[in-house]
C-alpha positions in Angstrom: 0.0 0.0 0.0 2.8 2.4 0.9 4.7 1.6 -2.3 1.5 2.2 -4.3 1.1 5.6 -2.6 4.6 6.4 -3.3 4.3 5.6 -7.1 1.1 7.6 -7.3 2.8 10.6 -5.6 5.8 10.2 -7.9 3.5 10.2 -11.0 1.7 13.3 -9.6 4.9 15.0 -8.7 6.3 14.6 -12.2 3.3 15.8 -14.2 2.1 18.5 -11.8 5.6 19.9 -12.1 5.9 19.8 -15.9 2.6 21.1 -16.8 3.0 24.4 -14.9 6.8 24.5 -14.6 7.4 27.2 -17.2 4.7 29.5 -15.7 6.2 28.9 -12.2 9.7 29.7 -13.4 8.4 33.0 -14.7 6.6 33.7 -11.5 9.7 32.8 -9.4 12.0 35.0 -11.5 9.8 38.1 -11.5 8.7 37.5 -7.9 12.3 37.2 -6.7 13.2 40.5 -8.5 10.1 41.9 -6.7 11.8 41.7 -3.3 14.0 44.6 -4.5 11.3 46.4 -6.5 11.9 49.9 -4.9 15.7 49.6 -5.6 15.1 48.5 -9.2 12.7 51.4 -9.8 15.2 53.9 -8.3 17.9 52.5 -10.8 15.5 52.7 -13.7 14.8 56.4 -12.9 18.3 57.8 -12.7 17.0 61.4 -12.9 15.3 61.1 -9.5 17.6 62.3 -6.7 17.0 60.2 -3.5 16.5 62.4 -0.4 19.2 62.2 2.2 18.3 61.2 5.7 19.7 63.3 8.5 22.4 61.8 10.8 20.1 62.0 13.8 16.2 61.7 14.1 14.3 64.9 14.7 13.9 66.0 18.2 10.4 66.2 19.8 10.4 70.0 19.5 11.3 69.8 15.8 8.5 67.2 15.1 6.0 69.3 16.9 7.1 72.4 14.9 6.7 70.4 11.6 3.3 69.2 12.6 2.2 72.8 13.1 3.6 74.0 9.8 1.9 71.2 7.9 -1.4 72.0 9.6 -1.2 75.7 8.6 -0.6 74.7 5.0 -3.5 72.2 5.0 -5.9 74.7 6.5 -4.9 77.1 3.7 -4.8 74.7 0.7 -7.7 72.2 1.5 -10.3 73.7 3.7 -13.1 71.3 2.4 -11.2 68.0 2.2 -12.4 64.6 3.3 -9.1 64.0 5.3 -5.8 65.5 5.9 -2.5 63.6 6.3 0.9 64.9 7.4 3.9 62.8 6.5 6.8 63.5 8.9 10.4 62.6 7.9 11.1 59.0 8.4 12.3 55.8 6.8 9.4 54.2 4.9 8.9 51.3 2.5 10.2 48.8 5.1 13.0 51.2 6.1 14.2 51.3 2.4 13.5 54.9 1.4 13.6 58.2 3.3 10.2 59.9 3.3 10.3 63.6 3.0 8.2 66.1 4.9 4.9 66.6 3.1 1.2 66.7 3.2 -1.7 64.9 1.3 -5.4 65.4 1.4 -8.3 63.6 -0.2 -11.1 65.6 -1.7 -14.7 64.8 -0.9 -15.9 62.1 -3.2 -18.5 62.8 -6.0 -22.0 61.2 -5.5 -21.8 57.5 -6.2 -18.1 57.3 -5.5 -16.4 56.1 -2.2 -13.2 58.1 -2.6 -12.2 61.5 -4.0 -9.1 62.5 -5.8 -5.9 62.8 -3.7 -3.4 65.7 -3.8 0.1 65.7 -2.4 2.6 68.5 -1.7 6.2 68.5 -0.5 7.0 71.2 2.1 10.1 73.0 3.0 11.0 71.8 6.7 12.5 75.2 7.5 9.5 77.4 6.6 6.6 75.1 5.7 6.5 76.7 2.2 5.5 74.7 -0.8 8.4 73.2 -2.6 8.4 73.1 -6.4 7.5 69.8 -8.1 10.4 67.6 -8.9 11.3 67.1 -12.6 9.4 64.2 -13.9 11.7 61.3 -14.3 11.6 58.9 -17.3 8.5 56.7 -17.6 9.1 53.2 -16.5 7.3 50.2 -15.1 10.3 49.7 -12.9 10.6 47.0 -10.3 6.9 47.3 -9.6 6.2 46.0 -13.1 8.3 42.9 -12.5 6.6 42.4 -9.1 3.2 42.7 -10.6 3.9 40.2 -13.3 4.6 37.4 -10.8 0.8 37.3 -10.1 -0.9 39.1 -12.9 1.3 37.9 -15.8 1.1 40.3 -18.9 -1.0 40.7 -22.0 -4.0 39.0 -20.4 -7.0 40.0 -18.3 -6.2 40.5 -14.6 -8.9 38.1 -13.4 -7.8 35.3 -15.7 -4.1 35.9 -14.9 -4.5 35.5 -11.1 -6.6 32.4 -11.7 -3.9 30.9 -13.9 -1.2 31.7 -11.3 -3.5 30.2 -8.6 -3.9 26.9 -10.4 -0.1 26.7 -11.0 0.6 27.6 -7.4 -1.8 24.9 -6.2 -0.1 22.4 -8.5 3.3 23.5 -7.1 2.1 22.9 -3.6 1.0 19.4 -4.6 4.3 18.8 -6.3 6.2 19.9 -3.1 4.2 17.6 -0.9 4.2 14.6 -3.2 8.0 15.2 -3.7 8.4 14.9 0.1 6.4 11.7 0.1 8.2 10.2 -3.0 11.7 10.7 -1.4 11.6 8.6 1.8 15.3 9.4 2.4 14.9 13.0 1.6 17.5 14.3 4.2 19.9 11.6 3.2 19.5 12.6 -0.4 20.3 16.2 0.6 23.8 15.2 1.3 24.2 13.0 -1.8 25.5 14.4 -5.1 27.0 12.3 -7.9 28.5 14.5 -10.6 28.8 13.3 -14.1 26.1 10.6 -13.9 23.5 12.2 -16.2 20.0 11.7 -15.0 21.2 10.7 -11.5 23.1 14.0 -11.3 20.2 16.1 -12.2 18.0 14.2 -9.6 20.6 14.7 -6.9 20.8 18.5 -7.7 17.0 18.8 -7.8 16.7 16.9 -4.4 19.4 19.0 -2.8 18.1 22.4 -3.9 14.5 21.4 -3.0 15.5 20.4 0.6 17.8 23.4 1.1 14.9 25.9 1.1 11.9 23.5 1.6 10.3 25.6 4.4 10.5 28.7 2.1 8.9 26.8 -0.8 6.1 25.6 1.4 5.6 29.1 2.9 5.7 30.9 -0.4 3.2 28.7 -2.2 0.7 28.5 0.6 0.9 32.1 1.5 0.4 32.9 -2.3 -2.9 31.0 -2.2 -4.1 32.8 1.0 -3.1 36.1 -0.7 -6.1 35.8 -3.1 -8.3 34.0 -0.7 -11.6 35.5 -1.8 -10.7 35.1 -5.5 -9.8 31.4 -5.3 -12.6 30.4 -2.8 -15.5 32.7 -3.2 -18.3 30.1 -2.7 -19.1 30.9 0.9 -19.2 34.7 0.1 -21.3 34.2 -3.0 -23.8 31.9 -1.2 -24.4 34.4 1.6 -24.1 37.7 -0.2 -24.7 36.9 -3.9 -22.4 37.3 -6.9 -23.3 40.7 -8.6 -21.0 43.7 -8.1 -23.1 45.6 -5.5 -23.5 42.4 -3.4 -19.7 41.7 -3.5 -19.1 45.4 -2.6 -21.5 45.0 0.4 -19.5 42.0 1.6 -16.2 43.9 1.5 -17.8 47.0 3.2 -18.9 44.9 6.0 -15.7 42.9 6.2 -13.5 46.0 6.2 -15.7 48.4 8.0 -16.3 50.4 4.8 -19.2 52.5 3.6 -18.6 55.5 5.8 -19.7 58.9 4.7 -16.9 61.4 4.9 -17.5 65.0 6.3 -15.3 68.0 5.6 -12.4 68.1 8.0 -11.4 71.2 10.1 -8.5 72.2 12.1 -8.5 70.2 15.4 -9.7 72.3 18.4 -6.7 71.0 20.4 -3.0 71.6 19.5 -1.1 68.8 18.0 2.0 69.2 20.1 0.8 67.3 23.2 -0.4 64.4 21.0 2.9 64.2 19.3 4.7 64.2 22.7 2.4 61.3 23.7 3.2 59.3 20.6 7.0 59.8 21.0 6.8 59.0 24.7 5.2 55.7 23.7 7.1 54.7 20.7 10.4 56.6 20.9 12.2 59.6 19.2 11.7 59.7 15.4 9.1 56.8 15.4 6.1 59.0 14.5 5.5 58.5 10.8 2.3 60.4 10.0 -0.7 62.2 11.4 -4.2 61.7 9.9 -7.1 64.0 10.5 -10.5 62.8 9.5 -14.2 63.1 10.3 -16.8 60.4 9.4 -20.5 60.8 9.8 -21.8 59.6 13.2 -18.3 59.8 14.8 -16.4 62.6 16.4 -13.5 64.1 14.3 -10.3 62.2 15.0 -6.5 62.6 15.0 -4.8 59.4 14.3 -1.0 59.1 14.8 0.7 56.2 13.0 4.0 54.7 14.1 6.9 53.9 11.7 6.4 50.4 10.5 8.7 47.9 12.3 10.4 44.6 11.3 7.6 42.3 12.3 4.7 40.4 10.7 2.2 43.1 11.4 4.4 45.7 9.8 1.8 46.2 7.0 -0.5 47.6 9.8 1.6 49.9 12.0 0.5 50.8 15.5 -1.7 53.9 15.9 -3.0 56.2 18.6 -6.4 57.8 18.2 -7.7 61.0 19.8 -10.8 63.1 19.8 -9.9 66.2 17.7 -12.2 68.4 19.8 -11.4 67.3 23.3 -8.0 65.5 23.1 -9.4 62.4 24.8 -7.7 59.2 23.7 -10.0 56.9 21.9 -9.9 53.1 22.0 -8.2 51.3 19.2 -10.6 50.2 16.5 -10.7 46.4 16.0 -8.8 45.3 12.9 -11.1 45.3 9.9 -11.8 41.6 9.0 -11.1 40.3 12.4 -8.6 37.5 13.1 -9.1 35.9 9.7 -8.0 39.1 7.9 -5.2 39.5 10.5 -4.0 36.0 9.6 -4.2 36.8 5.9 -2.2 39.9 6.5 0.6 38.1 8.4 0.7 35.6 5.4 0.9 38.6 3.1 3.8 40.0 5.1 5.6 36.7 5.1 5.1 36.3 1.3 6.2 39.8 0.4 9.0 40.0 3.0 7.5 43.3 4.2 8.9 42.9 7.7 12.4 42.0 6.6 15.4 44.3 6.8 18.1 44.5 4.0 19.7 41.2 5.1 16.3 39.5 5.3 15.5 40.6 1.7 18.8 39.3 0.5 17.9 35.9 2.2 14.5 36.1 0.4 16.3 36.8 -2.8 18.6 33.9 -2.4 15.7 31.6 -1.5 13.9 32.8 -4.7 16.9 31.9 -6.8 17.0 28.5 -5.3 13.3 28.2 -6.2 14.2 29.0 -9.9 16.9 26.4 -9.7 14.5 23.8 -8.2 12.0 24.4 -11.0 14.7 24.5 -13.6 16.4 21.3 -12.6 13.0 19.6 -12.4 12.2 20.7 -16.0 15.5 19.4 -17.3 15.2 16.2 -15.4 11.9 15.4 -17.0 13.5 15.8 -20.5 16.6 13.8 -19.5 14.4 10.9 -18.3 12.2 11.1 -21.5 15.2 11.3 -23.8 16.7 8.3 -22.2 13.5 6.3 -22.5 13.2 7.5 -26.1 16.8 6.2 -26.8 16.2 2.9 -25.0 13.2 2.4 -27.3 15.5 2.2 -30.3 14.5 5.6 -31.7 18.0 7.2 -31.5 17.9 8.4 -35.1 14.7 10.3 -34.8 13.6 13.3 -32.6 10.4 12.8 -30.7 8.4 15.9 -31.3 7.0 16.2 -27.8 10.4 15.7 -26.2 12.1 18.2 -28.5 9.4 20.8 -27.9 9.7 20.5 -24.1 13.5 20.8 -24.6 13.1 23.9 -26.6 10.7 25.4 -24.1 13.2 24.6 -21.3 16.0 26.4 -23.0 13.9 29.5 -23.8 12.6 29.5 -20.2 15.6 28.8 -18.2 18.2 30.6 -20.3 16.0 32.9 -22.4 13.9 34.5 -19.7 17.0 35.8 -17.7 18.3 37.2 -21.0 15.0 38.9 -21.6 15.2 40.4 -18.2 18.6 41.9 -19.0 17.0 43.3 -22.2 14.4 44.9 -20.0 17.1 46.9 -18.3 18.8 47.7 -21.6 15.5 49.1 -22.9 15.2 51.4 -19.9 18.5 52.9 -20.8 18.3 52.9 -24.6 14.7 53.8 -25.4 14.2 57.6 -26.0 13.1 59.3 -22.8 10.4 61.2 -24.8 9.0 57.9 -26.4 5.2 57.7 -26.2 4.1 54.8 -24.0 7.7 54.3 -23.0 6.9 52.1 -20.0 4.9 49.8 -22.2 7.8 49.5 -24.7 10.1 48.4 -22.0 7.7 45.4 -21.4 7.4 44.8 -25.1 11.2 44.6 -25.4 11.3 42.0 -22.6 8.7 39.7 -24.2 10.1 40.3 -27.8 13.6 39.0 -26.7 12.1 36.2 -24.7 10.1 35.1 -27.8 13.2 35.5 -29.9 15.0 33.0 -27.6 12.4 30.4 -28.3 12.8 30.7 -32.1 16.5 30.7 -31.6 16.3 27.4 -29.5 14.1 25.8 -32.2 16.6 26.8 -35.0 19.8 25.6 -33.3 21.0 22.2 -32.2 19.8 21.7 -28.6 23.3 21.7 -27.0 24.4 24.7 -29.0 21.2 26.6 -27.9 21.9 25.9 -24.2 25.5 27.0 -24.4 25.0 30.1 -26.6 22.0 31.4 -24.7 23.7 30.9 -21.3 26.7 32.9 -22.6 24.3 35.5 -24.1 22.7 35.9 -20.6 26.1 36.2 -19.1 27.1 39.0 -21.6 23.7 40.7 -21.2 24.1 41.1 -17.4 27.7 42.0 -17.7 26.9 44.9 -20.2 24.1 46.4 -18.1 26.5 48.4 -15.9 28.5 49.3 -19.0 25.4 50.7 -20.8 24.6 52.5 -17.5 28.0 54.0 -17.5 27.7 55.3 -21.2 24.2 56.7 -20.7 24.0 58.2 -17.2 26.2 59.7 -14.5 24.8 57.3 -11.9 27.3 54.6 -12.6 29.7 52.6 -10.3 32.4 55.1 -10.6 30.2 57.7 -8.9 27.8 55.7 -6.8 30.5 53.8 -4.9 32.4 57.1 -4.2 29.1 58.7 -3.0 28.2 55.8 -0.8 25.0 55.2 -2.7 24.8 51.5 -2.2 21.3 51.2 -3.7 22.4 52.1 -7.2 25.9 50.6 -6.7 24.4 47.5 -5.4 22.2 47.1 -8.5 25.2 47.3 -10.9 27.2 44.9 -8.7 24.3 42.4 -8.6 24.2 42.5 -12.5 27.9 41.6 -12.5 27.2 38.8 -9.9 24.4 37.5 -12.2 26.8 37.6 -15.2 29.3 35.5 -13.1 26.6 33.0 -12.2 25.6 32.5 -15.8 29.2 32.2 -16.9 29.6 29.4 -14.4 26.5 27.7 -15.7 27.6 28.1 -19.4 31.0 26.6 -18.6 29.6 23.6 -16.7 27.0 23.0 -19.4 29.6 23.3 -22.2 32.0 20.9 -20.4 29.2 18.4 -19.8 27.3 18.5 -23.1 29.9 19.5 -25.7 32.1 16.4 -25.6 28.9 14.1 -25.6 27.7 15.8 -28.8 31.1 16.3 -30.4 31.2 20.0 -30.1 34.5 21.8 -30.0 
């Protein structure tokens, strides 16, 4: 019985992995890049000057002064807004970017709309005067475009894309679980690698990589499914609330405490200084991120102070202090919208996105994501090696099996071609004219055009030559990204290292590291495959 179960699990593991392997490789490549989406976007907009953080956080008196200046400007610029928000200088985006002093307000929504348009301004910390708008940087989809593609794909409707990714994710979860069942000596296999043994070597590599980051793979697949919980499992909601748009909106309004009618805000009757002091006393100096002033029908006007997000699983919902804007009385914290189920979903989201992680934690996520790419890639290659071996054992050595050859071509275009296309995406950012209409879209078109070209190339070349040449092309592509950056901008390694700008310098150095990785892969493939196929 156990052996039958193991054989069934092995069959399910093999075919579940193959059917969705190419999509999952795309998801892992773009998702792994997404862990540094803000840094990638900054590199892809070299015209934007990153604000410099002060050596020391602002004192309490300085923070109180800034809050007063911002309040004066909001009262002057937006006397009939739905809410006011003051952004105090702090590290945001998971402590990855310095947030400048500024304000934002939301105008009252038009009838039939839940929200009104939002307006933002940067203010001079010295005087509170309005700062001129920054020069518009080049249009780009940046790192956010890569991040979005790992769940919404591209060139297809959003609702279909997330369902396709959801099905693939579920099959990956099945493949991981059945892989554990199949390998009864899974931890012994982790320490076993037999180089130069063909199929056995590919299996050893696949097993070792899979076990190395197994907790990460389980977490990333399961949390990815929970991420779109109401899309993948809507039956309960639809039975109780219905399926048309208004009924679904009613469900989310109830779940997330929506549907409030906004009233025009006014300057609080109490000064902000004591509230700021209360927040800093509780959270520490420089830990106050923003101040929100809002008034909803049926509730007293409120002042909500939000803490700088920390490195923990609830970082997506920072701590807040709420006060009555008329009396200064501290109000009880509102229960989290959605209850414990939504809190659990939020923690899964934070785990999946690495929101809580510091810079070293994001590098760990990045490394685990690369291991995921390697796991999927070795699995795809292992499938073709086994089928090719079976094909030759059947006495068909002189003829190419169409299905096996097609899968081999798709493997080459996916495993070697997609990274090359990603390098082309960065080339497009530097080489496309800045004034080009729909420039951001053309960056994506370049990525997919190069990727499609690698498939045609793999189909036109002998398999071994296609592997070797595309791996070397990927190596060359990543090595040239910093060179093209040097020739087209002033934000290159020669300047960024000297200036201590390790975000931009780190991007260029990572490109060189990726080039070295693909050089190692190309050399190993060339040494392994070239003698077997008689290639010089």
